[in-house]
C-alpha positions in Angstrom: -63.8 -10.9 80.8 -62.8 -7.8 78.7 -61.5 -4.9 80.6 -63.8 -2.7 81.8 -61.1 0.1 80.9 -60.4 -1.0 77.0 -64.1 -0.9 76.8 -64.3 2.5 77.4 -61.5 3.1 75.5 -62.1 1.9 72.1 -65.7 3.6 72.3 -64.0 6.7 73.3 -61.6 5.3 69.6 -64.8 5.4 67.8 -66.5 8.1 68.8 -63.5 10.2 68.1 -63.2 8.2 64.2 -67.2 9.2 64.2 -66.6 12.8 64.6 -64.0 13.1 62.5 -65.6 10.7 59.4 -68.8 12.9 59.8 -66.7 16.1 61.0 -67.3 19.9 59.4 -64.0 19.2 57.3 -64.9 15.8 55.4 -68.1 14.0 54.6 -70.6 16.9 55.2 -68.8 19.2 53.1 -68.1 16.0 50.6 -71.7 15.1 50.6 -73.5 18.0 50.3 -71.1 19.9 47.7 -71.7 16.3 45.5 -75.4 16.6 45.7 -75.0 20.5 44.7 -72.5 19.7 41.6 -74.9 17.2 40.6 -77.9 19.4 41.1 -76.5 21.9 39.1 -75.1 19.5 36.3 -78.6 17.9 36.0 -80.1 21.2 35.9 -81.9 20.8 39.6 -83.6 17.7 37.8 -85.3 16.2 41.1 -87.7 19.8 41.0 -88.5 20.0 37.5 -89.2 16.2 37.1 -90.3 15.1 40.4 -94.0 15.0 39.4 -93.1 12.8 36.3 -91.2 10.1 38.1 -93.9 10.2 40.7 -96.4 8.8 38.7 -93.7 6.8 36.7 -92.8 4.8 40.0 -95.9 4.6 41.7 -98.8 4.6 39.4 -97.3 2.8 36.2 -95.3 0.6 38.5 -93.6 -1.4 35.2 -91.2 -0.6 32.5 -91.3 -3.5 30.6 -88.7 -4.5 27.5 -85.4 -5.1 29.5 -83.8 -7.4 31.1 -84.1 -7.2 34.8 -85.0 -9.5 37.4 -87.5 -7.4 39.0 -90.2 -4.5 38.5 -89.2 -0.6 38.9 -91.6 -0.5 41.5 -90.6 -3.4 43.4 -87.2 -2.0 42.6 -88.6 1.2 44.4 -90.1 -0.8 47.4 -87.1 -2.7 48.0 -84.8 0.8 48.2 -87.3 1.9 50.5 -87.5 -1.1 52.7 -84.1 -0.5 53.1 -84.1 3.1 54.0 -87.3 3.7 55.6 -86.2 1.9 58.9 -85.3 2.6 62.8 -83.2 5.7 61.2 -86.7 7.5 60.7 -87.8 7.0 64.2 -84.6 6.7 66.2 -82.4 8.7 63.8 -84.6 11.5 64.0 -84.8 11.7 67.5 -81.2 11.6 67.9 -80.6 14.2 65.5 -83.3 16.6 67.2 -82.5 15.5 71.1 -78.9 16.6 69.9 -78.7 18.9 67.5 -82.3 20.8 68.2 -84.9 21.4 65.9 -82.7 22.9 63.0 -81.2 19.8 62.2 -84.4 18.6 60.8 -83.8 21.5 58.2 -80.2 20.1 58.0 -82.0 16.9 57.2 -84.6 18.3 54.3 -81.2 19.6 52.5 -79.9 16.8 52.4 -82.9 15.2 51.7 -83.5 18.0 48.4 -79.9 17.5 47.1 -79.4 14.0 47.9 -82.5 13.4 45.3 -79.6 14.2 42.6 -76.9 12.0 44.3 -79.7 9.3 44.1 -81.1 9.7 40.7 -76.6 9.9 39.8 -76.4 6.6 41.5 -79.1 4.8 40.5 -79.0 5.6 36.6 -75.1 4.4 36.9 -76.5 1.3 38.9 -78.3 0.6 35.5 -76.0 1.9 33.1 -73.3 -0.4 33.8 -74.9 -3.8 35.3 -73.9 -7.0 34.4 -75.4 -10.5 34.4 -73.5 -13.2 36.3 -72.9 -16.6 35.9 -76.8 -17.2 36.9 -78.4 -15.2 34.6 -78.9 -12.8 37.7 -78.5 -9.1 37.1 -76.1 -7.4 39.2 -74.9 -3.6 39.9 -74.2 -0.6 42.2 -71.3 1.0 43.0 -68.8 -2.2 43.1 -69.4 -2.1 39.2 -69.9 1.5 37.7 -66.8 2.6 40.3 -64.3 -0.2 38.3 -66.3 -0.3 34.8 -67.3 3.5 34.6 -63.7 5.1 35.9 -60.2 4.3 34.2 -57.4 2.6 35.5 -56.5 1.7 39.1 -58.5 4.4 40.4 -61.8 2.6 39.6 -60.7 -0.5 40.7 -59.2 0.9 44.6 -62.8 2.9 44.8 -65.2 -0.6 43.8 -62.9 -2.3 46.0 -63.2 0.2 48.8 -66.8 0.2 48.7 -67.3 -3.1 48.5 -65.4 -3.9 51.8 -67.2 -1.1 53.2 -70.7 -2.1 51.5 -70.0 -5.7 53.6 -69.4 -4.4 56.9 -72.0 -1.7 56.8 -74.7 -4.7 55.7 -74.1 -6.0 59.4 -74.1 -2.8 60.9 -77.0 -0.5 59.6 -78.7 -3.1 57.9 -78.9 -6.2 60.4 -77.4 -5.6 63.9 -79.0 -1.9 64.6 -82.9 -3.1 63.2 -82.9 -6.2 64.9 -82.2 -4.6 68.0 -84.3 -1.8 67.6 -87.4 -4.5 66.9 -87.2 -6.8 70.2 -86.3 -3.2 72.1 -89.4 -2.1 70.9 -91.4 -5.0 71.2 -90.4 -6.1 74.9 -91.3 -2.0 76.2 -94.2 -2.2 74.4 -95.8 -6.0 74.7 -93.2 -7.4 77.2 -91.5 -9.9 74.5 -88.8 -11.6 75.4 -85.9 -10.4 73.4 -85.1 -14.0 72.7 -88.8 -15.0 71.1 -88.1 -11.6 69.1 -84.8 -13.2 68.0 -85.8 -16.7 66.8 -88.9 -15.4 65.2 -86.8 -12.9 62.8 -84.1 -15.8 62.5 -86.9 -17.6 60.7 -88.6 -15.5 59.1 -85.4 -13.6 57.4 -84.1 -16.9 56.5 -87.5 -17.8 54.5 -87.5 -14.8 52.5 -83.7 -14.7 51.8 -84.3 -18.3 50.7 -85.7 -16.7 47.4 -83.3 -14.1 46.4 -84.0 -10.5 45.4 -87.6 -11.9 43.4 -89.0 -12.7 46.9 -87.1 -9.8 48.3 -89.3 -7.6 46.0 -92.6 -9.5 46.3 -92.6 -8.8 49.9 -91.4 -5.4 50.3 -93.2 -4.4 47.7 -96.9 -5.8 49.0 -96.1 -4.4 53.0 -93.7 -1.7 52.5 -96.8 0.7 51.6 -98.8 0.0 54.1 -96.1 0.5 56.9 -95.3 4.0 55.7 -99.3 4.5 55.6 -100.3 3.4 59.2 -97.1 5.8 60.2 -98.2 8.6 58.8 -101.8 8.5 59.8 -100.7 8.2 63.4 -98.3 11.2 63.1 -101.0 13.8 61.2 -103.5 12.2 64.0 -100.8 13.8 66.5 -99.9 17.2 64.3 -104.0 17.4 64.0 -104.1 17.2 67.7 -101.5 20.3 68.6 -102.4 21.7 64.9 -102.0 25.0 66.7 -97.9 24.2 67.5 -97.1 23.3 63.8 -96.7 27.2 62.5 -94.3 27.9 65.7 -92.3 24.4 65.2 -91.9 25.2 61.2 -90.2 28.8 62.8 -88.3 27.5 65.5 -86.8 24.4 62.6 -85.9 27.5 60.0 -84.7 29.9 63.0 -82.3 27.3 65.0 -80.9 26.0 61.3 -79.0 29.1 61.6 -78.8 30.4 64.9 -78.2 27.2 67.0 -80.3 26.2 70.4 -80.4 27.5 73.9 -80.3 25.6 76.1 -83.7 24.4 77.4 -84.6 22.0 80.2 -82.9 18.9 80.1 -81.4 20.1 76.5 -77.8 20.8 76.8 -77.5 23.0 73.9 -76.5 23.1 70.3 -74.7 25.4 67.9 -75.1 25.8 64.5 -72.9 23.2 63.6 -73.8 20.5 65.3 -77.7 21.0 63.7 -75.4 20.9 60.6 -73.8 17.5 61.9 -76.4 15.6 62.8 -78.8 16.8 60.2 -76.3 15.5 57.5 -75.2 12.3 59.4 -78.8 11.1 60.3 -80.3 12.4 57.1 -77.9 10.0 54.9 -78.8 7.4 57.5 -82.1 7.6 56.5 -82.2 7.9 53.2 -78.7 7.1 52.2 -78.6 9.2 49.5 -74.5 9.3 48.3 -74.4 6.2 49.9 -74.5 4.0 46.7 -76.8 1.6 47.8 -79.9 2.1 46.3 -78.0 1.9 43.3 -78.0 -2.1 43.6 -81.7 -2.7 43.7 -82.0 -0.2 40.9 -80.0 -2.3 38.8 -81.8 -5.1 39.5 -84.8 -3.4 38.1 -86.6 -4.3 34.5 -86.6 -0.8 32.3 -86.1 0.5 29.0 -83.4 3.4 29.7 -81.3 3.7 33.4 -82.6 7.4 33.3 -86.3 5.8 34.1 -85.1 3.9 36.5 -82.8 7.0 37.9 -85.7 8.7 38.4 -87.9 6.2 40.2 -85.4 5.7 42.7 -84.8 9.8 43.0 -88.6 9.2 44.8 -87.0 7.6 47.4 -85.3 9.7 48.9 -88.4 12.6 48.5 -90.3 9.9 50.4 -88.1 8.4 53.0 -87.2 12.0 54.2 -89.2 14.8 53.1 -92.6 12.7 54.1 -91.7 10.7 56.5 -88.6 11.7 58.1 -90.7 15.4 58.3 -93.7 13.7 59.8 -91.4 12.1 62.6 -89.5 15.4 63.1 -92.8 17.5 63.5 -94.2 15.2 65.9 -91.4 15.6 68.1 -90.8 19.3 67.8 -94.5 20.1 68.4 -95.1 17.9 71.0 -92.0 19.8 72.9 -89.9 15.9 73.9 -86.6 17.0 71.9 -86.2 19.5 75.5 -86.1 15.4 77.1 -82.3 15.2 76.7 -80.1 13.0 74.0 -81.0 10.0 76.8 -84.1 9.8 75.8 -83.6 9.8 71.9 -84.3 5.9 71.9 -87.8 6.5 73.2 -89.0 10.1 72.1 -90.8 9.3 68.9 -92.9 6.9 71.3 -93.0 9.9 74.3 -94.4 12.0 71.2 -97.2 9.4 70.2 -98.3 8.8 73.1 -98.1 12.3 74.3 -100.4 13.2 71.3 -102.8 10.4 71.0 -102.6 8.2 74.6 -100.3 6.1 75.7 -101.6 3.0 74.6 -102.7 3.6 70.9 -99.1 6.3 71.1 -96.8 3.3 72.1 -98.2 0.8 70.0 -98.2 2.7 66.7 -94.5 3.3 67.0 -93.7 -0.1 68.3 -95.3 -1.6 65.1 -93.9 0.7 63.2 -90.6 0.2 64.6 -90.5 -3.7 63.7 -92.4 -3.3 60.4 -90.0 -0.6 59.1 -86.3 -2.8 60.9 -87.8 -5.7 59.5 -88.0 -4.4 56.1 -84.8 -2.6 56.3 -83.1 -6.1 57.3 -84.4 -7.2 53.7 -83.2 -4.9 51.6 -79.3 -4.8 53.4 -79.8 -8.6 52.6 -79.5 -8.3 49.4 -76.8 -5.1 49.2 -74.3 -7.0 51.4 -74.9 -10.1 49.2 -73.9 -8.8 46.0 -71.0 -7.1 47.6 -70.3 -10.6 48.9 -70.2 -11.7 45.8 -68.4 -9.4 44.5 -65.4 -9.9 46.0 -65.6 -13.9 46.7 -67.3 -15.3 43.8 -70.9 -16.2 43.7 -70.4 -19.5 45.9 -70.4 -16.8 48.4 -73.8 -16.1 48.3 -75.8 -19.2 50.1 -73.1 -18.5 53.6 -73.5 -14.7 53.2 -77.0 -15.4 53.9 -76.8 -17.6 56.8 -74.4 -15.8 58.3 -76.5 -12.6 58.0 -79.7 -14.7 59.3 -77.5 -15.8 62.4 -76.9 -11.7 63.2 -80.3 -10.9 63.1 -80.3 -13.4 66.3 -77.6 -11.7 68.3 -78.4 -8.4 67.1 -81.6 -8.7 68.7 -80.9 -11.2 71.6 -77.7 -8.8 72.4 -76.8 -5.4 73.9 -75.2 -2.7 71.4 -73.9 -0.3 73.0 -71.6 0.5 70.1 -73.6 -0.9 67.3 -75.0 2.9 66.4 -71.5 4.1 66.4 -70.3 1.3 63.7 -73.1 2.2 61.9 -72.3 5.8 61.4 -68.9 5.0 60.3 -69.8 2.0 57.9 -72.1 4.5 56.6 -69.5 7.0 56.0 -67.1 4.8 54.2 -69.3 3.6 52.1 -70.5 7.2 51.0 -66.8 8.4 50.4 -65.7 6.5 47.2 -69.6 6.2 45.7 -69.5 10.1 45.9 -65.8 10.7 44.6 -67.1 8.3 41.4 -70.3 10.3 41.0 -68.0 13.3 40.6 -66.0 11.9 38.2 -68.9 10.7 36.2 -70.7 13.8 36.7 -69.7 14.4 33.1 -71.3 11.2 31.6 -74.4 11.3 33.9 -75.3 14.8 32.7 -75.0 13.8 29.1 -76.4 10.6 28.7 -80.0 12.0 30.9 -80.0 15.4 28.9 -80.4 13.2 25.8 -82.6 11.2 26.5 -85.0 13.4 28.3 -85.1 15.5 25.2 -86.1 12.9 23.6 -88.8 11.3 25.8 -89.5 13.9 28.7 -92.8 12.1 30.3 -91.0 9.1 30.4 -93.9 7.3 28.4 -91.4 6.6 25.2 -92.7 2.5 24.1 -89.8 0.2 24.4 -89.4 -0.2 20.3 -89.0 4.1 20.0 -86.3 3.9 23.2 -84.4 1.1 21.0 -84.6 3.1 18.1 -83.7 6.4 19.7 -80.4 4.1 21.3 -79.6 2.9 17.7 -79.1 6.5 16.6 -77.2 7.5 19.2 -73.6 7.5 20.9 -74.9 5.9 23.7 -73.4 2.0 24.2 -75.9 0.9 26.9 -78.9 -0.8 26.1 -81.5 -2.4 27.6 -81.4 -5.9 26.0 -78.3 -7.3 27.2 -76.2 -7.5 30.2 -73.8 -4.6 29.9 -70.7 -5.9 30.6 -69.1 -5.1 27.3 -70.4 -1.3 27.6 -68.2 -0.8 30.3 -64.9 -1.0 28.2 -66.7 0.9 25.5 -67.7 3.4 28.4 -63.9 3.5 29.0 -62.8 4.0 25.1 -65.3 6.9 24.7 -64.8 8.6 27.9 -66.5 7.0 30.6 -65.0 9.1 33.5 -65.2 12.5 31.6 
C-alpha cells in the first residue's frame, strides 16, 4: 500500500510544478507573446481572413490536387475532435470557479491571439510534412522543428516535443477524457464505470484499427452534430436568462482587470489568478500553440500550406469564441460560478439544470461530455501514434494503439485525482518547444504567407494555377511530393530566419 503522506507530498510537488509551468513568469507570457508576435508579423491574419477561412473549411471542404490522407474538412474535424472535449465543459468551469468570470475574458484573448499560433503551426505542419515507408503523410512539430531550424537546436526541440506529446496523449487525450465519460454516465444514467470502460475499449479499438482515414470519417460525421446539440442547449439556457446576459458580459470584462471579491462559496481571485486560469484552461481547450493540431493538418489534402493553415485557424475560433463562450455565459448568467471550485466538475451541468430543468439540463451536458471526450480520445490517439512512430519507428504504431486502447479502460474505471494536474504539465511541456520554434520560424511563415495571399486572396485558385505560382517563386514546397527533401532546401535558404 502506498503511504498516504507520500501521495500527499507527490501531489504537492506536482502542484508546484504546475504552478511554475503555468505561472505569470513562464508559459503564460510565452503563449501570449508568441501569439502577439505572430499576429503582428502576419498582419492580423486571423481577423482579415476569418470569413474566407470559414468558407473554405466548412463550405468548400475539399482542396483536391495535393498529396494527403484525408480531406481538409476531415483534418479540421479531427483537430476539433481533439480540442472540443472536457476542457470546454469542466475546464471552463474550473477556470471560472477559481479565477472568477474575468477568466473567460482571458480565455478569449488566448483564443484570438492563439488563432495566429494555430495558423502558423498548421502551415508548418504541411510545409515540412513527409511520407513514411507506408506512403502515409506525417507532419507536425516533431518534423518541422527539426527540418525548419538549423542544427542541434531544431533536433532538441523536436525530440522535446515528441516525448512530451506521447506523455500528453495519455493524459489530456485519454485518462481525463475516459474518466469524464464514465463519471458523466454514472452521475446521469447510473451506468457502472466498468461497463463504460468495456464499451469505450471496444469502440476506440475498432476506430483505431482503421487509422487516420477512419478517424477522419468518424469525426467528420458526428463532431458537427455534437457541437450543434450542445450549442442549442446553451442558447435555450441563455434565452431563459436573457435579462442576465448584459450584466454577465459587464462582469466578465470588469473582473478581467479588477479580480473578483469573495461571494458566497467563492474564495476570491485577484487579476493574476483570472489571467492564469484563463490562459491555462484556454490552451487546454483550444490547444493553440501546443502544436498538436499541426499533426492532423499535415495529413490534409491541400494545394498549399497557407490554405490548410487558414482552415486549421478556424478550429480555435469555433472551440473558444463559440463553444467556450457558450459554456462560460451559461455558468455566469445562472450564477453557479459562485458555488466554489469543489463543484467545478458538475458546475456546467448544474447551470444547464438551473436553466432548462434537472432532467433535460443534466442529460444534455452528460451526452455532450460523452461525445466531446470520446472524440478527443480519437484525435489524440493519432497525435500520440505519430509521435511514437517518430521516436521508435513505424513498428511502434500497432503497440501504441493497443496500449492506448487499454489505457482508455483504465481511465474509465480508476479514480484519477492527479490526472488533471499531470495533463496541465504535459500540455505546457508540449507548448514550450513548439512556441520557441514558431518564433524562430516566424520570418519564414510571414514571408511565404504574404506571397501566397497576394496571389490567391480568396483561396479559389485552381491546383494548376497554384502549381504555376510555385514554379515561378522560390518557395520549395510542392503539393504533389513528400517534402522531406524540401526540409534540406529550407535549411539552405534560411528556413529558420
